[in-house]
C-alpha positions as CSV (number, residue, x, y, z in Angstrom):
1,M,70.8,14.4,-13.5
2,K,72.7,16.0,-10.7
3,V,69.6,17.8,-9.3
4,I,67.9,14.4,-8.8
5,D,71.1,12.8,-7.3
6,I,71.4,15.6,-4.8
7,A,67.7,15.4,-4.0
8,L,67.8,11.7,-3.4
9,K,70.9,12.0,-1.2
10,D,69.2,14.6,1.0
11,L,66.0,12.6,1.0
12,L,67.8,9.5,2.2
13,R,69.5,11.5,5.0
14,S,66.1,12.9,6.1
15,F,64.6,9.4,6.4
16,R,67.6,8.2,8.4
17,N,66.9,10.8,11.1
18,A,64.8,9.1,13.8
19,F,63.7,12.5,15.3
20,A,62.4,13.6,11.9
21,L,60.5,10.3,11.4
22,V,58.8,10.8,14.7
23,F,57.6,14.2,13.7
24,M,56.6,13.1,10.2
25,F,54.7,9.9,11.0
26,V,54.6,8.8,14.7
27,I,53.1,12.0,16.2
28,P,50.3,12.6,13.7
29,I,49.3,8.9,13.8
30,A,49.6,8.7,17.6
31,V,47.4,11.8,18.1
32,T,44.8,10.4,15.7
33,V,44.9,6.9,17.4
34,L,44.4,8.6,20.8
35,F,41.3,10.4,19.6
36,Y,40.1,7.3,17.8
37,F,40.0,5.2,20.9
38,M,38.7,8.1,23.0
39,F,35.7,8.6,20.8
40,G,35.4,5.0,19.9
41,S,35.0,4.0,23.5
42,I,32.2,6.6,23.8
43,A,30.5,5.1,20.8
44,G,31.0,1.6,22.1
45,D,30.7,-1.7,20.4
46,G,27.4,-2.8,22.0
47,E,24.0,-1.4,21.4
48,F,22.6,1.2,23.7
49,S,19.6,0.1,25.7
50,V,17.5,1.8,28.4
51,P,17.2,-0.3,31.5
52,K,13.8,-1.3,32.6
53,T,12.2,0.7,35.4
54,S,10.3,-1.2,38.1
55,V,6.9,0.5,38.5
56,M,4.4,-0.3,41.2
57,I,0.8,1.0,40.6
58,V,-1.6,1.5,43.4
59,N,-4.9,2.2,41.8
60,L,-7.4,3.4,44.4
61,D,-9.5,5.3,42.0
62,Q,-13.3,4.7,42.5
63,G,-14.4,6.4,39.4
64,S,-17.5,8.6,39.1
65,P,-20.9,8.5,37.4
66,E,-19.9,11.4,35.2
67,F,-16.9,9.5,33.9
68,Q,-19.1,6.5,32.9
69,T,-21.6,8.9,31.2
70,S,-18.7,10.5,29.2
71,L,-17.4,7.1,28.1
72,T,-20.8,5.7,27.0
73,G,-22.2,8.9,25.5
74,G,-25.1,8.8,27.9
75,Q,-26.2,5.4,26.5
76,N,-27.0,2.4,28.7
77,Q,-23.9,0.3,27.8
78,A,-20.7,-0.9,29.1
79,S,-17.7,1.4,29.0
80,P,-15.1,0.8,26.3
81,G,-12.4,-1.5,27.4
82,G,-14.0,-2.1,30.7
83,A,-12.5,1.1,32.1
84,L,-14.3,2.3,35.3
85,S,-12.0,5.3,36.0
86,F,-9.1,7.4,34.8
87,G,-7.0,5.3,37.1
88,D,-7.9,2.2,35.1
89,I,-6.9,3.9,31.9
90,I,-3.5,4.9,33.3
91,Q,-3.0,1.3,34.6
92,V,-3.9,-0.2,31.2
93,M,-1.7,2.2,29.3
94,L,1.4,1.5,31.4
95,Q,0.9,-2.2,31.2
96,S,0.5,-2.1,27.4
97,S,3.1,-3.7,25.1
98,D,4.2,-0.2,24.0
99,F,6.1,0.2,27.2
100,A,7.0,-3.4,27.9
101,S,10.7,-2.7,27.0
102,L,10.9,0.2,29.4
103,L,8.6,-0.5,32.3
104,D,8.3,-3.6,34.5
105,V,4.8,-2.9,36.0
106,S,3.3,-4.6,39.1
107,I,0.1,-3.8,40.9
108,S,-0.4,-3.2,44.6
109,S,-3.5,-2.4,46.6
110,D,-1.7,-0.6,49.5
111,A,0.0,2.8,49.1
112,A,2.2,2.4,52.2
113,S,3.6,-1.0,51.0
114,A,4.3,0.5,47.6
115,R,6.3,3.4,49.2
116,L,8.1,0.9,51.3
117,S,9.1,-1.1,48.2
118,V,10.6,2.0,46.7
119,D,12.4,2.8,49.9
120,K,13.9,-0.7,49.9
121,Q,14.7,-0.3,46.2
122,K,12.5,-3.2,45.3
123,A,10.7,-0.8,43.0
124,G,12.0,2.3,41.2
125,V,8.7,4.2,41.1
126,A,5.4,4.0,42.8
127,I,2.3,5.6,41.2
128,I,-0.4,6.1,43.7
129,I,-3.8,7.1,42.2
130,P,-6.1,8.4,44.9
131,A,-9.7,7.3,45.3
132,D,-11.2,10.6,44.2
133,F,-8.9,11.0,41.2
134,T,-11.6,10.6,38.5
135,A,-14.2,12.5,40.5
136,A,-11.9,15.4,40.9
137,F,-11.0,15.3,37.2
138,M,-14.7,15.4,36.2
139,D,-15.5,18.3,38.6
140,P,-14.7,21.6,36.9
141,N,-14.0,23.2,40.3
142,Q,-11.4,20.6,41.5
143,Q,-7.9,19.6,40.5
144,A,-7.0,16.0,40.2
145,V,-3.6,15.0,41.6
146,L,-1.8,11.6,41.6
147,E,1.4,10.8,43.6
148,L,4.7,9.8,42.0
149,Y,7.0,8.3,44.6
150,Q,10.5,7.5,43.3
151,D,13.9,6.2,44.3
152,P,16.1,9.3,44.7
153,T,19.1,7.4,43.3
154,L,17.4,6.9,39.9
155,T,17.1,9.6,37.3
156,L,16.4,8.1,33.8
157,G,13.6,5.7,34.8
158,P,11.5,8.1,36.9
159,S,11.9,10.7,34.1
160,I,10.5,8.3,31.6
161,V,7.5,7.5,33.8
162,K,6.9,11.2,34.5
163,S,7.0,12.0,30.8
164,I,4.4,9.3,30.0
165,L,2.2,10.5,32.9
166,N,2.5,14.1,31.9
167,Q,1.3,13.3,28.4
168,L,-1.6,11.3,29.7
169,M,-2.6,14.0,32.1
170,D,-2.4,16.6,29.4
171,N,-4.8,14.5,27.3
172,F,-7.2,14.1,30.2
173,S,-7.0,17.9,30.8
174,G,-7.6,18.6,27.2
175,A,-10.7,16.4,27.2
176,K,-12.0,18.2,30.3
177,I,-11.5,21.6,28.7
178,A,-13.1,20.5,25.4
179,V,-16.2,19.2,27.3
180,G,-16.5,22.5,29.2
181,V,-16.3,24.6,26.1
182,A,-18.8,22.5,24.2
183,M,-21.2,22.5,27.1
184,A,-21.0,26.3,27.4
185,Q,-21.9,26.8,23.7
186,S,-24.5,24.1,23.1
187,Q,-28.1,23.5,24.1
188,E,-28.0,19.8,23.6
189,V,-28.6,17.4,26.5
190,E,-25.6,17.7,28.7
191,T,-24.9,14.0,29.3
192,I,-25.1,13.1,25.6
193,L,-23.0,16.1,24.5
194,A,-20.3,15.5,27.1
195,G,-20.0,11.9,26.1
196,K,-19.7,12.7,22.4
197,V,-17.1,15.4,23.0
198,F,-15.1,13.3,25.4
199,Q,-15.0,10.3,23.0
200,Q,-14.0,12.4,20.0
201,Y,-11.2,14.2,21.9
202,M,-9.8,11.0,23.4
203,A,-10.0,9.3,20.0
204,A,-8.0,12.1,18.5
205,S,-5.5,12.0,21.3
206,A,-5.1,8.2,20.9
207,A,-4.4,8.7,17.1
208,Q,-1.9,11.3,17.9
209,S,-0.2,9.1,20.5
210,R,0.5,6.6,17.8
211,E,2.6,9.2,16.0
212,P,6.4,8.9,16.4
213,D,6.8,12.0,18.5
214,A,3.9,11.3,20.9
215,L,4.1,10.0,24.5
216,L,7.6,8.5,24.2
217,E,9.7,6.9,21.5
218,T,12.8,5.0,22.3
219,R,14.9,3.2,19.8
220,S,18.1,1.3,20.4
221,P,20.4,2.3,17.6
222,T,22.0,-0.5,15.5
223,K,25.7,-0.8,15.1
224,A,25.5,1.0,11.8
225,E,23.5,3.9,13.2
226,K,25.6,4.5,16.2
227,S,28.1,7.3,16.4
228,V,30.2,5.8,13.6
229,S,29.7,8.8,11.3
230,S,30.5,11.2,14.2
231,L,33.5,9.2,15.2
232,M,34.8,9.0,11.6
233,G,34.2,12.8,11.2
234,V,36.3,13.5,14.3
235,V,39.1,11.1,13.2
236,T,39.1,12.6,9.7
237,Q,39.4,16.1,11.1
238,I,42.1,15.2,13.6
239,M,44.1,13.2,11.0
240,G,43.8,15.9,8.4
241,A,44.8,18.7,10.8
242,M,47.8,16.8,12.2
243,M,48.9,15.8,8.7
244,I,49.0,19.5,7.5
245,F,50.3,20.8,10.8
246,Y,53.4,18.5,10.7
247,A,53.9,18.9,7.0
248,F,55.0,22.5,7.7
249,Y,57.3,21.2,10.4
250,T,58.8,18.7,7.9
251,G,59.2,21.4,5.3
252,T,61.1,23.7,7.6
253,A,63.2,21.0,9.2
254,S,64.2,19.5,5.9
255,A,65.2,22.9,4.5
256,Q,67.3,23.5,7.6
257,S,69.7,20.9,6.3
258,I,71.0,23.7,4.0
259,L,72.0,25.8,7.1
260,Q,73.4,22.7,8.8
261,E,75.7,21.9,5.8
262,D,76.7,25.6,5.6
263,E,77.8,25.5,9.3
264,N,79.6,22.2,8.8
265,G,81.4,23.5,5.8
266,T,80.2,20.9,3.4
267,L,78.0,23.2,1.4
268,P,80.8,25.8,0.6
269,R,83.0,22.9,-0.5
270,L,80.2,21.7,-2.7
271,F,79.9,25.1,-4.3
272,T,83.6,24.8,-5.4
273,T,82.8,21.8,-7.6
274,P,81.9,22.1,-11.3
275,T,78.2,21.7,-10.3
276,S,76.4,25.1,-10.4
277,Q,75.0,26.7,-7.3
278,A,71.5,26.7,-8.9
279,T,71.8,22.9,-9.4
280,I,72.9,22.3,-5.8
281,L,70.2,24.5,-4.3
282,G,67.6,23.1,-6.7
283,G,68.4,19.6,-5.7
284,K,68.1,20.5,-2.0
285,F,64.8,22.3,-2.6
286,L,63.5,19.3,-4.5
287,A,64.5,17.0,-1.6
288,V,62.4,19.1,0.8
289,G,59.3,18.9,-1.5
290,L,59.8,15.1,-1.9
291,T,60.1,14.6,1.8
292,V,56.8,16.4,2.5
293,L,55.1,14.6,-0.4
294,I,56.1,11.2,0.9
295,Q,55.0,12.2,4.4
296,M,51.5,13.3,3.3
297,T,51.0,10.4,0.9
298,T,52.0,7.8,3.5
299,L,49.7,9.3,6.1
300,I,46.8,9.4,3.7
301,V,47.3,5.8,2.6
302,F,47.8,4.7,6.2
303,S,44.7,6.5,7.5
304,T,42.6,5.1,4.7
305,L,43.7,1.5,5.3
306,V,43.8,1.6,9.1
307,F,41.1,4.1,10.1
308,G,38.9,3.7,7.0
309,I,39.0,7.5,6.3
310,R,37.5,8.5,3.0
311,W,39.4,11.6,1.8
312,G,37.2,12.2,-1.2
313,S,37.6,11.9,-5.0
314,P,41.2,11.3,-6.1
315,L,41.7,14.5,-8.2
316,P,40.6,17.0,-5.5
317,V,42.7,15.2,-2.9
318,V,45.8,15.2,-5.2
319,L,45.4,18.9,-5.9
320,S,45.0,19.7,-2.2
321,V,48.1,17.6,-1.3
322,A,50.1,19.3,-4.2
323,G,49.1,22.7,-3.0
324,T,50.0,21.9,0.6
325,V,53.3,20.3,-0.3
326,A,54.2,23.3,-2.4
327,V,53.4,25.9,0.2
328,S,54.9,24.0,3.2
329,T,58.1,23.4,1.1
330,S,58.4,27.0,0.0
331,M,57.6,28.3,3.5
332,G,60.4,26.1,4.9
333,I,62.8,27.5,2.3
334,L,61.8,31.1,3.1
335,I,62.1,30.6,6.9
336,N,65.5,29.1,6.6
337,S,66.7,31.8,4.2
338,L,65.9,34.3,6.9
339,L,67.7,32.5,9.7
340,K,71.4,33.2,10.5
341,N,72.1,29.7,11.9
342,T,70.5,26.5,13.1
343,K,70.4,27.7,16.7
344,Q,67.5,30.1,15.7
345,G,65.6,27.1,14.4
346,G,64.4,26.2,17.9
347,A,62.5,29.5,18.3
348,V,61.0,28.9,14.8
349,F,59.8,25.4,15.6
350,G,58.5,26.2,19.1
351,G,57.1,29.6,18.2
352,L,56.3,30.6,14.6
353,L,55.2,27.2,13.2
354,T,53.2,26.3,16.4
355,I,51.3,29.6,16.4
356,T,50.6,29.7,12.7
357,G,49.6,26.0,12.8
358,M,47.2,26.6,15.7
359,I,45.6,29.5,13.9
360,G,45.2,27.4,10.8
361,M,43.4,24.7,12.8
362,M,40.8,27.1,14.3
363,P,38.0,25.6,12.2
364,I,38.8,22.2,13.6
365,F,38.7,23.4,17.2
366,T,35.2,25.0,16.7
367,Q,33.6,22.0,15.1
368,G,31.7,21.1,18.3
369,L,30.2,24.6,18.7
370,A,26.5,25.0,18.0
371,T,27.2,28.3,16.3
372,K,30.7,28.6,14.7
373,P,32.0,32.2,14.8
374,P,32.6,33.2,11.1
375,A,35.5,35.4,12.2
376,L,37.5,32.3,13.2
377,E,37.2,30.9,9.6
378,I,38.5,34.2,8.3
379,I,41.4,34.4,10.8
380,S,42.5,30.8,10.0
381,L,43.0,31.9,6.3
382,L,45.6,34.4,7.4
383,V,48.1,31.6,7.5
384,P,49.0,29.0,4.8
385,Q,48.1,26.2,7.1
386,G,44.5,27.4,7.1
387,W,44.3,27.2,3.4
388,G,45.8,23.8,3.4
389,I,43.2,22.5,5.9
390,R,40.4,24.3,3.9
391,S,41.4,22.6,0.6
392,L,41.7,19.2,2.2
393,F,38.3,19.2,3.8
394,Q,36.7,20.7,0.7
395,A,38.0,17.6,-1.0
396,V,36.6,15.4,1.8
397,N,33.2,17.1,1.5
398,G,33.1,16.9,-2.3
399,E,33.4,20.7,-2.8
400,S,35.6,22.5,-5.3
401,V,39.2,22.9,-4.2
402,L,40.2,25.1,-7.1
403,V,40.3,28.5,-5.4
404,S,42.0,27.1,-2.3
405,V,44.7,25.3,-4.3
406,L,45.3,28.4,-6.5
407,V,45.8,30.5,-3.3
408,L,48.3,27.9,-2.0
409,L,50.2,27.8,-5.2
410,A,50.3,31.6,-5.4
411,V,51.6,31.9,-1.8
412,S,54.1,29.2,-2.4
413,A,55.4,31.0,-5.5
414,V,56.0,34.2,-3.5
415,F,57.6,32.3,-0.6
416,F,59.8,30.3,-3.0
417,A,60.9,33.4,-5.0
418,V,61.9,35.3,-1.8
419,G,63.6,32.2,-0.3
420,V,65.6,31.5,-3.4
421,W,66.6,35.1,-3.8
422,K,67.8,35.3,-0.1
423,F,69.8,32.1,-0.4
424,S,71.3,33.2,-3.7
425,K,72.5,36.4,-2.1
426,R,73.8,34.6,0.9
427,F,75.9,32.1,-1.1
428,A,76.9,34.5,-3.9
């Protein structure tokens, strides 16, 4: 058929144009590759790990009789775990296996030497527990204070240590408050009651500290758990947006060949042949659609094989691509039907298509926002590019694309009808 012959001839000419090939394939792929390596380097290939913080503990705490009574419940027995003070509890906790991957704990008996070790960066943090720490904690009228001396060049390690100490101090404070409330409301012997309340509260705190959210939980993500999903999400959005953005450029540029042939005089000569004008224009319109279809199909296949992008189920993707091809082709025909010559094409490429393309990609630009303004989604649908992006990512997310595709086809029908009418009048 002559329509197909004309279409294939124009199609071959389009793919011989190096500039057109750059716009169709090189730029969309290059932009996606750029983002792929940018975000891929952030995600990294190695596992994330928190460096150990060197902690030096100076436990000068001398304990108090009240503390021993609280631990033993007023009975004549040894304290649990051999703890003689709150300082001992802190020391044992920080030396436990729970924090072995985070803290490298050493013990010192002198506060001055511990501070000097931090100053010389031999230790990252020094925890100095004063001699009256337990006594002040057990006295309702005093406030217990310990010293955290840190290397000012460090941030993460000291923050971890401070977080652990804050949780421990909160547990101690809670126990102190619980004992005070119980003592004020009971007539039981004070030492026995204080011990019972203290033991029960600390047991409850210990059980809570074994929950995932208590004290501190660190986990080195595995390679599969790292930012792969986030990376692929970004790559999919960028690739999809670039594919649709440049599909409209291709549709307009391919349709511009009609104006180019008109200026060169080849199109008027072609109209003098026995081939009808409708057949000639139909073949050229078909060539535009085939060019865009090949472009989008190639980019989808390439991105699937190279980047591992999953575009969704085949049928929704096919429908989305068909709608985008139809509207980008018909928009290119409409735009060129309104132009007087190819010189006006520069303004269209640099202005109209860029502006409408950026408006259509607004949902992509706002993906990182915590709260996405709903108005931007509505504004993006004022241009056909927005509906193309919407339908494509509905396919990716497994949503129905029917409404979006119907809108694309309806818009393309209007664009095509007006474009054909304008060209028919022009070449009548």
